[in-house]
LUMTOR-740323 format. One record per residue: residue number from 1; y, x, z of N, C-alpha, C, O in turn; chain. Coordinates in Angstrom, 2 decimals. Atoms other than C-alpha are relative to their C-alpha. Example, Ala and Ser with C-alpha at 12.3 -4.5 7.8 and 13.67 -1.06 7.14 Angstrom:
2
- nr,n_yy,n_xx,n_zz,ca_yy,ca_xx,ca_zz,c_yy,c_xx,c_zz,o_yy,o_xx,o_zz,kette
- 1,-1.19,0.89,0.00,-4.50,12.30,7.80,1.20,0.90,0.00,1.18,1.94,0.66,A .
- 2,-1.19,-0.82,-0.06,-1.06,13.67,7.14,1.09,-0.77,0.73,2.20,-0.26,0.90,A .
END
This chain:
177
- nr,n_yy,n_xx,n_zz,ca_yy,ca_xx,ca_zz,c_yy,c_xx,c_zz,o_yy,o_xx,o_zz,kette
- 1,0.88,0.07,-1.17,105.41,69.57,58.67,0.54,-1.00,1.02,1.74,-1.28,1.10,A .
- 2,-0.30,1.01,-1.00,105.36,67.07,61.40,0.56,0.67,1.27,0.02,1.68,1.72,A .
- 3,-0.57,-0.58,-1.20,107.54,67.78,64.42,-0.51,-0.68,1.27,0.08,-0.50,2.34,A .
- 4,0.54,0.70,-1.16,105.42,65.63,66.76,-0.67,1.04,0.88,-1.34,1.95,0.40,A .
- 5,0.66,-0.89,-0.98,104.28,67.40,69.88,-1.41,-0.47,0.21,-1.71,-1.66,0.11,A .
- 6,1.39,0.37,-0.30,100.65,67.48,70.67,-0.02,-0.34,1.50,0.13,0.55,2.33,A .
- 7,-0.07,0.46,-1.38,100.50,65.42,73.87,-1.42,-0.11,0.59,-2.39,-0.47,-0.07,A .
- 8,1.22,0.20,-0.77,97.82,65.45,76.49,-0.07,-1.52,0.34,0.93,-2.24,0.31,A .
- 9,0.16,1.41,-0.42,96.39,62.10,77.56,0.69,-0.30,1.32,1.04,-1.45,1.61,A .
- 10,-0.65,0.23,-1.28,97.92,62.62,80.98,1.52,-0.24,-0.15,2.15,-0.83,0.73,A .
- 11,-1.45,0.15,0.26,101.48,62.69,79.45,0.29,-1.48,-0.49,1.37,-2.01,-0.26,A .
- 12,-0.23,1.33,0.55,101.05,59.28,77.77,-0.15,-1.07,1.08,-1.00,-0.96,1.96,A .
- 13,0.19,1.12,-0.92,101.54,56.06,79.70,-1.26,-0.75,-0.28,-1.72,-0.82,-1.42,A .
- 14,1.24,0.78,0.12,98.48,53.99,80.31,0.32,-1.34,-0.63,1.06,-2.13,-0.04,A .
- 15,-0.34,1.29,0.64,98.60,51.06,77.83,-0.65,-1.18,0.68,-0.25,-2.32,0.45,A .
- 16,0.65,1.12,-0.72,96.31,49.01,80.06,0.54,-0.27,1.36,0.07,-1.16,2.07,A .
- 17,-0.72,0.22,-1.27,98.56,49.28,83.07,0.86,-1.21,-0.18,1.83,-1.19,-0.94,A .
- 18,-0.59,1.34,0.23,99.68,45.67,83.35,1.55,0.03,0.20,2.32,-0.33,-0.69,A .
- 19,-1.43,-0.02,-0.29,103.06,46.14,84.99,0.29,0.96,1.14,-0.62,1.54,1.72,A .
- 20,-0.39,-0.90,-1.08,104.97,48.16,87.51,-0.37,-0.54,1.38,-0.48,0.24,2.33,A .
- 21,0.36,0.56,-1.25,104.03,45.74,90.27,-1.46,0.25,0.38,-1.86,0.02,1.52,A .
- 22,1.39,-0.29,-0.29,100.41,46.75,90.00,-0.18,1.19,0.96,-1.22,1.30,1.62,A .
- 23,0.06,-1.15,-0.88,101.15,49.94,91.92,0.45,-0.29,1.41,0.28,0.53,2.31,A .
- 24,-0.44,0.42,-1.35,102.62,48.06,94.89,-1.23,-0.43,0.77,-2.02,-1.22,0.25,A .
- 25,1.17,0.49,-0.75,100.02,47.62,97.66,0.05,-1.51,0.28,1.11,-2.12,0.37,A .
- 26,0.11,1.47,-0.13,98.78,44.09,98.21,0.68,-0.51,1.27,1.23,-1.61,1.28,A .
- 27,-0.61,0.46,-1.25,100.03,43.90,101.81,1.50,-0.25,-0.13,2.02,-1.14,0.52,A .
- 28,-1.40,0.18,0.19,103.62,44.24,100.67,0.28,-1.25,-0.87,1.20,-2.02,-0.60,A .
- 29,-0.18,1.17,0.86,103.27,41.65,97.90,-0.32,-1.27,0.76,0.39,-2.26,0.62,A .
- 30,0.36,1.16,-0.76,101.54,39.22,100.23,1.07,-0.29,1.08,1.45,-1.44,1.31,A .
- 31,-1.05,0.17,-0.99,104.13,39.82,102.96,1.25,-0.55,-0.61,1.85,-1.44,-0.01,A .
- 32,-1.18,0.53,0.63,107.00,39.21,100.57,-0.19,-1.43,-0.44,0.74,-2.24,-0.36,A .
- 33,0.28,1.35,0.41,105.32,36.09,99.25,0.04,-0.96,1.17,0.55,-2.07,1.04,A .
- 34,-0.03,0.85,-1.16,104.85,34.69,102.75,1.41,-0.17,0.47,1.81,-1.27,0.85,A .
- 35,-1.43,0.07,-0.40,108.49,35.55,103.62,0.74,-0.96,-0.95,1.53,-1.79,-0.48,A .
- 36,-0.67,0.82,0.97,109.68,33.86,100.42,-0.37,-1.47,0.18,0.51,-2.33,0.13,A .
- 37,0.45,1.39,-0.17,107.58,30.70,100.96,0.66,-0.59,1.24,1.15,-1.72,1.22,A .
- 38,-0.62,0.55,-1.25,108.87,30.33,104.54,1.49,-0.24,-0.19,2.01,-1.25,0.28,A .
- 39,-1.44,0.23,0.24,112.51,30.78,103.42,0.28,-1.14,-0.94,1.21,-1.91,-0.76,A .
- 40,-0.18,1.05,0.99,112.10,28.50,100.44,-0.22,-1.38,0.60,0.55,-2.30,0.33,A .
- 41,0.27,1.29,-0.59,110.55,25.68,102.45,1.07,-0.33,1.04,1.47,-1.49,1.16,A .
- 42,-1.10,0.22,-0.94,113.19,26.12,105.17,1.25,-0.50,-0.76,1.89,-1.47,-0.36,A .
- 43,-1.18,0.39,0.81,115.94,25.91,102.51,-0.11,-1.41,-0.50,0.85,-2.18,-0.44,A .
- 44,0.20,1.35,0.49,114.43,22.78,100.99,0.11,-1.07,1.13,0.70,-2.13,0.93,A .
- 45,0.06,1.02,-1.06,113.94,21.00,104.28,1.31,-0.07,0.82,1.69,-1.16,1.25,A .
- 46,-1.20,0.01,-0.81,117.11,22.00,106.12,1.26,-0.21,-0.81,2.15,-0.94,-0.39,A .
- 47,-1.22,0.12,0.81,119.69,22.30,103.35,-0.14,-0.96,-1.14,0.86,-1.34,-1.75,A .
- 48,0.21,0.88,1.16,118.09,20.04,100.74,0.01,-1.49,0.34,0.10,-2.33,-0.56,A .
- 49,0.00,1.39,-0.37,118.01,16.83,102.77,1.40,-0.51,0.30,2.33,0.25,0.52,A .
- 50,-1.32,0.63,-0.22,120.84,14.41,103.28,0.45,0.12,1.45,-0.25,0.68,2.29,A .
- 51,-0.60,-0.11,-1.32,123.08,14.08,106.32,-0.75,-0.90,1.01,-0.68,-0.65,2.21,A .
- 52,0.65,0.99,-0.89,120.99,11.19,107.76,-1.14,0.57,0.78,-1.65,-0.12,1.67,A .
- 53,1.13,-0.58,-0.72,118.26,13.57,108.99,0.50,0.91,1.13,1.39,1.74,0.92,A .
- 54,-0.35,-0.91,-1.10,118.55,15.22,112.38,-0.91,1.21,-0.03,-1.77,1.37,-0.90,A .
- 55,0.76,-1.29,0.01,117.11,18.61,113.39,-1.49,-0.21,0.13,-2.27,0.47,-0.54,A .
- 56,1.41,0.21,-0.17,113.77,17.25,114.55,-0.66,-0.50,-1.29,-1.75,-0.05,-1.65,A .
- 57,0.55,0.47,1.30,113.21,15.35,111.27,-0.11,1.16,-0.99,-1.12,1.31,-1.68,A .
- 58,0.05,-1.14,0.93,114.08,18.45,109.28,-1.11,0.94,0.38,-1.82,1.45,-0.49,A .
- 59,1.03,-0.93,-0.47,111.77,20.57,111.44,-1.41,-0.53,-0.34,-2.28,0.24,-0.74,A .
- 60,1.28,0.56,0.36,108.86,18.17,110.89,-0.26,0.07,-1.48,-1.38,0.33,-1.92,A .
- 61,0.17,-0.10,1.46,109.48,18.10,107.17,-0.29,1.45,-0.39,-1.09,1.72,-1.29,A .
- 62,0.28,-1.40,0.25,109.61,21.91,107.25,-1.47,0.35,0.27,-2.10,1.08,-0.50,A .
- 63,1.40,-0.29,-0.38,106.21,22.01,109.02,-0.90,-0.58,-1.07,-1.85,0.07,-1.49,A .
- 64,0.88,0.61,1.06,104.70,19.61,106.43,0.11,0.83,-1.30,-0.91,1.10,-1.94,A .
- 65,-0.11,-0.82,1.20,106.11,21.64,103.55,-0.67,1.34,0.15,-1.26,1.84,-0.81,A .
- 66,0.68,-1.28,-0.24,104.83,24.86,105.12,-1.52,-0.17,-0.08,-2.22,0.66,-0.66,A .
- 67,1.48,0.21,0.06,101.32,23.40,105.57,-0.45,-0.12,-1.47,-1.40,0.53,-1.89,A .
- 68,0.34,0.12,1.41,101.22,22.34,101.93,0.17,1.29,-0.79,-0.66,1.62,-1.62,A .
- 69,-0.23,-1.27,0.71,102.69,25.61,100.69,-1.03,1.06,0.35,-1.51,1.78,-0.53,A .
- 70,0.99,-0.99,-0.38,100.33,27.78,102.74,-1.37,-0.38,-0.56,-2.10,0.46,-1.08,A .
- 71,1.32,0.42,0.44,97.30,25.70,101.85,-0.21,0.08,-1.49,-1.29,0.45,-1.95,A .
- 72,0.18,0.09,1.44,97.97,25.33,98.12,0.67,1.11,-0.81,0.49,1.18,-2.02,A .
- 73,-0.59,-1.14,0.70,100.03,28.45,97.29,-0.40,1.32,0.57,-0.90,2.18,-0.15,A .
- 74,0.24,-1.32,-0.63,99.58,31.27,99.78,-1.48,0.32,0.05,-1.87,1.40,-0.40,A .
- 75,1.41,-0.31,-0.10,95.85,31.02,100.47,-0.64,0.24,-1.37,-1.39,1.21,-1.50,A .
- 76,0.59,-0.32,1.30,94.87,30.75,96.76,0.50,1.34,-0.58,-0.28,2.05,-1.21,A .
- 77,-0.51,-1.26,0.49,97.14,33.69,95.88,-0.69,1.17,0.71,-1.07,2.15,0.07,A .
- 78,0.66,-1.05,-0.74,95.63,35.79,98.68,-1.47,0.14,-0.47,-1.97,1.25,-0.65,A .
- 79,1.38,-0.09,0.53,92.12,34.88,97.49,-0.07,0.56,-1.41,-1.02,1.26,-1.76,A .
- 80,-0.04,-0.47,1.36,93.09,35.60,93.91,0.23,1.52,-0.08,-0.24,2.20,-0.99,A .
- 81,-0.28,-1.44,-0.01,94.35,39.09,94.85,-1.14,0.81,0.57,-1.11,2.03,0.51,A .
- 82,1.12,-0.70,-0.62,91.07,39.96,96.61,-0.89,0.63,-1.06,-1.33,-0.04,-1.99,A .
- 83,0.91,-0.68,0.85,89.02,42.58,94.85,-0.97,0.80,0.84,-0.80,0.88,2.06,A .
- 84,0.95,-0.83,-0.82,86.09,44.80,95.89,0.69,1.21,0.54,0.33,1.67,1.63,A .
- 85,-0.73,-1.20,-0.48,88.49,47.76,96.22,1.05,-0.36,1.01,1.27,0.41,1.95,A .
- 86,-1.09,0.36,-0.88,91.28,45.92,97.96,-0.29,-1.36,0.65,-0.03,-2.41,0.05,A .
- 87,0.26,1.26,-0.71,90.21,43.32,100.51,1.29,-0.61,0.51,2.11,0.07,1.12,A .
- 88,-1.20,0.66,-0.50,92.88,40.73,101.26,-0.33,-1.10,0.99,0.56,-1.83,1.41,A .
- 89,0.38,1.09,-0.89,90.93,38.39,103.50,0.63,0.11,1.41,0.73,-0.87,2.15,A .
- 90,-0.64,-0.20,-1.32,92.62,39.90,106.57,1.41,-0.64,0.05,1.97,-0.82,1.14,A .
- 91,-1.27,0.65,0.02,95.87,38.28,105.43,-0.06,-1.53,0.04,0.98,-2.19,0.11,A .
- 92,0.20,1.45,-0.06,94.42,34.75,105.47,0.27,-0.51,1.40,-0.04,0.19,2.36,A .
- 93,-0.22,0.52,-1.33,95.47,32.52,108.35,-1.28,-0.47,0.66,-1.34,-0.54,1.89,A .
- 94,1.29,0.38,-0.57,91.87,31.34,108.79,-1.08,0.18,-1.08,-0.78,0.33,-2.26,A .
- 95,1.19,-0.25,0.92,88.39,31.75,107.22,-0.75,-1.29,-0.28,-1.92,-1.24,-0.65,A .
- 96,0.68,1.30,0.24,87.57,28.05,106.88,-0.02,-0.26,-1.48,0.96,0.01,-2.18,A .
- 97,0.19,0.30,1.42,86.25,26.97,103.48,1.09,-0.91,-0.50,1.38,-1.95,0.09,A .
- 98,-1.06,0.82,0.64,89.01,25.67,101.25,-0.56,-1.28,-0.53,-1.77,-1.49,-0.60,A .
- 99,0.31,1.32,0.55,89.04,22.22,99.80,-0.79,-0.87,0.96,-1.66,-1.64,0.56,A .
- 100,0.56,0.86,-1.01,88.03,20.64,103.04,1.10,-0.44,0.94,2.15,0.20,1.02,A .
- 101,-1.02,0.51,-0.93,89.91,18.59,105.63,0.16,0.97,1.17,1.23,1.05,1.76,A .
- 102,-0.11,-0.98,-1.08,89.11,21.28,108.21,0.96,1.14,-0.33,1.64,1.66,0.56,A .
- 103,-0.90,-1.04,0.39,91.01,23.85,106.24,1.47,-0.46,0.10,2.34,0.30,0.51,A .
- 104,-1.36,0.56,-0.10,94.07,21.60,106.07,0.38,-0.13,1.47,1.52,0.16,1.83,A .
- 105,-0.27,0.14,-1.43,93.80,20.90,109.83,0.27,1.38,0.65,1.17,1.54,1.48,A .
- 106,-0.21,-1.36,-0.55,93.44,24.63,110.62,1.34,0.52,-0.43,2.03,1.15,0.38,A .
- 107,-1.29,-0.43,0.45,96.49,25.35,108.50,1.13,-0.70,0.74,2.16,-0.09,1.05,A .
- 108,-0.95,0.76,-0.76,98.36,22.58,110.31,0.18,0.62,1.39,1.31,0.83,1.84,A .
- 109,-0.07,-0.60,-1.34,97.52,24.08,113.72,0.67,1.37,-0.07,1.50,1.71,0.77,A .
- 110,-0.62,-1.35,0.18,98.46,27.55,112.50,1.54,-0.14,-0.16,2.30,0.57,0.50,A .
- 111,-1.43,0.17,0.28,101.86,26.34,111.21,0.67,-0.57,1.24,1.78,-0.13,1.55,A .
- 112,-0.64,0.57,-1.20,102.58,24.27,114.35,0.19,1.11,1.05,1.25,1.17,1.68,A .
- 113,-0.11,-1.09,-0.94,101.90,27.32,116.54,1.11,0.97,-0.40,1.92,1.39,0.42,A .
- 114,-1.02,-0.94,0.48,104.06,29.56,114.38,1.43,-0.65,0.03,2.42,-0.01,0.39,A .
- 115,-1.30,0.68,-0.02,106.83,26.93,114.04,0.55,-0.15,1.41,1.75,0.01,1.63,A .
- 116,-0.43,0.11,-1.38,106.94,26.38,117.78,0.47,1.35,0.51,1.47,1.42,1.22,A .
- 117,-0.41,-1.37,-0.39,107.12,30.15,118.34,1.36,0.36,-0.57,2.21,0.93,0.12,A .
- 118,-1.26,-0.27,0.66,109.95,30.43,115.85,1.14,-0.80,0.63,2.23,-0.27,0.83,A .
- 119,-1.00,0.84,-0.60,111.84,27.53,117.41,0.43,0.59,1.37,1.63,0.71,1.65,A .
- 120,-0.36,-0.56,-1.34,111.64,29.03,120.96,0.60,1.36,-0.12,1.46,1.72,0.69,A .
- 121,-0.62,-1.29,0.18,112.44,32.48,119.67,1.45,-0.14,-0.37,2.30,0.57,0.16,A .
- 122,-1.38,0.20,0.42,115.57,31.20,117.96,0.81,-0.61,1.15,1.99,-0.29,1.30,A .
- 123,-0.71,0.58,-1.16,116.50,29.15,121.06,0.35,1.14,0.97,1.49,1.24,1.43,A .
- 124,-0.28,-1.10,-0.88,116.14,32.26,123.21,0.98,0.95,-0.53,1.84,1.43,0.22,A .
- 125,-0.85,-0.99,0.65,117.89,34.51,120.74,1.46,-0.51,-0.09,2.39,0.25,0.20,A .
- 126,-1.33,0.50,0.30,120.90,32.25,119.95,0.61,-0.67,1.25,1.75,-0.37,1.59,A .
- 127,-0.63,0.77,-1.06,121.41,29.93,122.94,-0.01,0.73,1.35,0.96,0.66,2.10,A .
- 128,0.07,-0.62,-1.34,120.22,31.98,125.94,0.64,1.38,-0.02,1.52,1.67,0.79,A .
- 129,-0.51,-1.37,0.09,120.93,35.57,124.90,1.31,0.13,-0.76,2.00,1.15,-0.68,A .
- 130,-1.21,0.07,0.78,123.79,34.59,122.61,0.13,1.16,-1.02,1.22,1.71,-1.21,A .
- 131,0.00,-1.00,1.06,122.79,37.11,119.90,0.30,-0.72,-1.34,0.24,-1.95,-1.43,A .
- 132,-0.23,0.54,1.35,123.63,36.62,116.22,-1.24,0.11,-0.86,-2.02,1.06,-0.73,A .
- 133,1.13,-0.02,0.95,121.08,35.80,113.54,0.48,0.58,-1.33,1.67,0.85,-1.49,A .
- 134,-0.34,-0.52,1.34,121.01,37.07,109.96,1.01,-0.93,-0.66,2.01,-0.49,-1.23,A .
- 135,-0.87,1.00,0.64,122.60,33.82,108.74,1.35,-0.05,0.69,2.37,-0.31,0.04,A .
- 136,-1.27,0.01,-0.76,125.25,34.02,111.46,0.88,1.12,-0.49,2.10,0.97,-0.57,A .
- 137,-0.76,-1.13,0.52,126.29,37.42,110.12,0.50,-0.26,-1.42,1.63,0.07,-1.77,A .
- 138,-0.31,0.17,1.41,126.21,36.38,106.47,0.94,-1.23,-0.18,1.97,-1.13,-0.84,A .
- 139,-0.74,1.19,0.35,127.52,32.81,106.52,0.39,-0.88,1.18,0.75,-2.04,0.99,A .
- 140,-0.37,0.68,-1.24,128.21,31.78,110.14,-0.85,-1.23,0.20,-0.36,-2.26,0.66,A .
- 141,0.96,1.08,-0.24,125.12,29.55,110.22,-1.15,0.58,0.80,-1.80,1.52,0.34,A .
- 142,1.07,-0.63,-0.86,122.65,30.22,113.04,-1.40,-0.25,-0.54,-2.31,0.52,-0.25,A .
- 143,1.32,0.26,0.62,119.75,28.67,111.13,0.12,0.26,-1.48,0.94,-0.34,-2.18,A .
- 144,-0.06,-0.37,1.44,119.09,30.22,107.75,-1.39,0.38,-0.50,-2.25,0.69,0.31,A .
- 145,1.29,-0.36,0.56,116.18,30.93,105.39,-0.42,1.43,0.29,-1.62,1.68,0.46,A .
- 146,0.40,-1.38,-0.20,116.29,34.69,105.95,-0.56,0.20,1.40,-1.59,0.85,1.56,A .
- 147,0.44,-0.11,-1.35,115.95,34.46,109.72,-1.38,-0.66,0.18,-2.30,-0.09,0.77,A .
- 148,1.31,0.69,-0.09,113.14,31.90,109.45,-1.08,0.76,-0.73,-2.21,0.85,-0.26,A .
- 149,1.02,-0.80,0.75,111.37,34.02,106.80,-0.43,1.20,0.74,-1.62,1.49,0.80,A .
- 150,0.34,-1.22,-0.78,111.57,37.18,108.92,-0.84,-0.40,1.20,-1.90,0.19,1.44,A .
- 151,0.76,0.43,-1.21,110.41,35.37,112.07,-1.39,-0.50,-0.39,-2.37,-0.18,0.29,A .
- 152,1.34,0.46,0.45,107.60,33.65,110.17,-0.89,1.18,-0.35,-2.06,1.22,0.03,A .
- 153,0.79,-1.19,0.36,106.45,36.96,108.75,-0.44,0.79,1.23,-1.59,1.21,1.32,A .
- 154,0.39,-0.69,-1.21,106.51,38.65,112.13,-1.08,-0.75,0.80,-2.05,-0.13,1.25,A .
- 155,1.03,0.79,-0.70,104.55,35.85,113.81,-1.30,-0.06,-0.79,-2.39,-0.07,-0.20,A .
- 156,1.21,-0.02,0.83,102.14,35.76,110.85,-0.74,1.30,0.17,-1.97,1.29,0.27,A .
- 157,0.64,-1.27,-0.17,101.48,39.46,111.23,-0.71,0.07,1.34,-1.83,0.57,1.42,A .
- 158,0.62,0.09,-1.31,100.79,38.94,114.94,-1.26,-0.86,-0.06,-2.31,-0.48,0.47,A .
- 159,1.12,0.92,0.09,98.53,36.00,114.15,-1.19,0.64,-0.74,-2.33,0.56,-0.27,A .
- 160,1.06,-0.66,0.78,96.54,37.94,111.51,-0.63,1.16,0.80,-1.85,1.35,0.78,A .
- 161,0.56,-1.13,-0.81,96.15,40.97,113.80,-0.90,-0.53,1.11,-2.01,-0.03,1.31,A .
- 162,0.76,0.58,-1.06,94.96,38.85,116.70,-1.32,-0.60,-0.54,-2.39,-0.43,0.05,A .
- 163,1.21,0.60,0.65,92.54,36.96,114.39,-0.96,1.06,-0.37,-2.16,0.88,-0.15,A .
- 164,0.90,-1.12,0.36,91.12,40.25,113.11,-0.63,0.63,1.22,-1.81,0.99,1.19,A .
- 165,0.57,-0.50,-1.26,90.67,41.52,116.66,-1.09,-0.87,0.54,-2.10,-0.37,1.04,A .
- 166,1.02,0.94,-0.45,88.76,38.41,117.56,-1.23,0.08,-0.89,-2.36,0.04,-0.38,A .
- 167,1.14,-0.11,0.89,86.58,38.72,114.46,-0.78,1.31,0.27,-2.01,1.29,0.29,A .
- 168,0.68,-1.28,-0.34,85.80,42.40,115.28,-0.73,-0.10,1.32,-1.83,0.43,1.47,A .
- 169,0.61,0.13,-1.32,85.08,41.46,118.88,-1.29,-0.86,-0.14,-2.31,-0.53,0.48,A .
- 170,1.18,0.85,0.19,82.65,38.70,117.78,-1.12,0.75,-0.74,-2.29,0.59,-0.40,A .
- 171,0.99,-0.80,0.70,80.88,41.08,115.35,-0.65,1.01,0.93,-1.86,1.19,0.91,A .
- 172,0.51,-0.96,-0.97,80.53,43.69,118.05,-0.95,-0.69,1.02,-2.00,-0.16,1.40,A .
- 173,0.80,0.78,-0.94,79.19,41.04,120.43,-1.34,-0.40,-0.61,-2.36,-0.36,0.06,A .
- 174,1.25,0.38,0.67,76.62,39.88,117.84,-0.92,1.22,-0.23,-2.14,1.09,-0.17,A .
- 175,0.88,-1.18,0.20,75.37,43.43,117.17,-0.57,0.50,1.30,-1.62,1.15,1.30,A .
- 176,0.51,-0.43,-1.31,74.96,44.10,120.89,-1.16,-0.89,0.45,-2.08,-0.44,1.13,A .
- 177,1.10,0.90,-0.49,72.76,41.03,121.42,-1.10,-0.15,-0.97,-2.07,-0.87,-0.69,A .
END
């Protein structure tokens, strides 16, 4: 006789379940992806360039890398993750049609605003208040990919929330008139 147990279908794993990451909500995956992109571009622009570049040059290169990364990596991934059940359009920096110069310009404005906010936040945090950053704790470097990634993610969340509030306000205004 066979010693196999008679299993219910609820006991067996779902063979069509793609991977363990499918159970993670989209907002966490998108947030981690944005954090990683910001840290990666910071690392490439600030630590990957030679000694001949000063801070402003590195910051401009970081902005350009961020614009290209957001436009060609982040936005397509967010659009790709969008389904009827799980809307991800609220995580987009703007609603302008892709593959147009206006989308690239909107992303540039978005990144310049966020980069300026990060710069002044770090200036206030490190120079004025004399607090330590994550990189200062880890490697005695006040500018590091982790701090930039966290600050980028925080400002991105604020940006997306404000953008969604404006969209809701416009829709409410349209329905009233």
